[in-house]
C-alpha angles and dihedrals in degrees: 000000000000118000094190112128116250116262121226121199116207142148115281115248129196093264089062095058099091092049092046092051091050089051091051091049092049096048103032104029123220119005119254112287091010092276126150106280095210091056091045092049095049092046093050101040108024106031101038110133089220089062141272115311125260096247127173130183133199115225128198125175089353094303129111107244103167142020136201115184127182113191115217118242137172126219129201124199136169117005110278094014120129114265114245124233106219137156136225120225102229125140121038129156138165125191111246092242090058099047121117091028096102093253095134092051092048093049091048094049091050091047090051089051089053090050091051092049091051096047096250108167101209150337119238132183146146105243121190124238092269098052100033097083091058092052093048090054089056096053105276115138130205108243101178148325099244111220123242123220124203134195107200115209093175104025094178092057092046092049092048092050090049091052090049091044086232097146105113112147112244143176127318119273132202124248119248116278090248094052124121089218113113130194112274092236090060094043094049096047091097120104093244130058119238110270121248137170112254117227121222092235126079113293138153113286101243125204133155089258091054095046092050093049094044100045109016110031103048129082095254113087121236132181136204133219118191138184129168107317096344133091131185121195114200144173121220118208144151117263106193102302091338132089114233131190116205117208102221100168135012112190122181140153116238094263094047100070092112089054090049091049090052092048091051090048098051097037098095091051094046090049093047085235132152090223145350125230127201147165127195125178123229112291096021112131095237096052098082092044097056097081091041089054092052101263118145128198114253111236118234091004129114147127114258108228121197134185134196110196113216102176132007115281141166133267097037105260092205091067116085091216089063091070137073110175137159132214087262087065094044103042116120106232 
């Protein structure tokens, strides 16, 4: 006869947050970028302009022993089409003593039921090789491996780090004192959001409120580089012994493509970085400018993107051509 305590699945409430954060620290280690996990968690799940996350906990003997959190997101598509309410599968954790008891599967099924009841169209995420099989068993499907593009500023250093496999992502770093990059909070303090062409495919519904929350109000630091009618939002971080600048957003009016190309070209120098890395989906303004700005596609590298449809939606989310995302949409944070 089993002596395991019964497990109760219920919605997370605010009083659970400290215990949930401790559980994430214990099971996942340091938070991305070395930031404070409590601040990161509250920013992601409680202050999101798209709404509070769908978050469930498993409780045993009065203690929180597992978490499944789906962060709310909103997708826009073709002009005039209805915006889609979706979620991102982000934080999940199970205490070691509760593993192999089906807790993760129970939490996920309950979370999907909550999504269905609320009219959420789909769940998307970028699972790693270790977690992907579990998602596939529960109905997720691989849509694509989105390509990565890199602009080396110091190719010898990048090649050496790749040979040494010294490419672990690290903490944020500051731009050089002479840089034209400015903190995102300062850049996004204007009354209007930076202008950008909207692709026909599925992409994040961007507003000034969203851009401020995403790049200025969270614990991870972001910087902005602007010229004419173009704006690039980037994150600077260590990558092993290298400095990397991640192109998160590239916003430009139709006539500002030359400005955008120049920003992409000079970004590694302005960031004091060894290289820049980017991804733009089909139809995004920066996509055509990458090669012109000296970016090359990384061979055998990509971000595995998976989707779990919850309710019917158009365009078909299981087709790669239905999507046009940026690294700002795909970052794990």
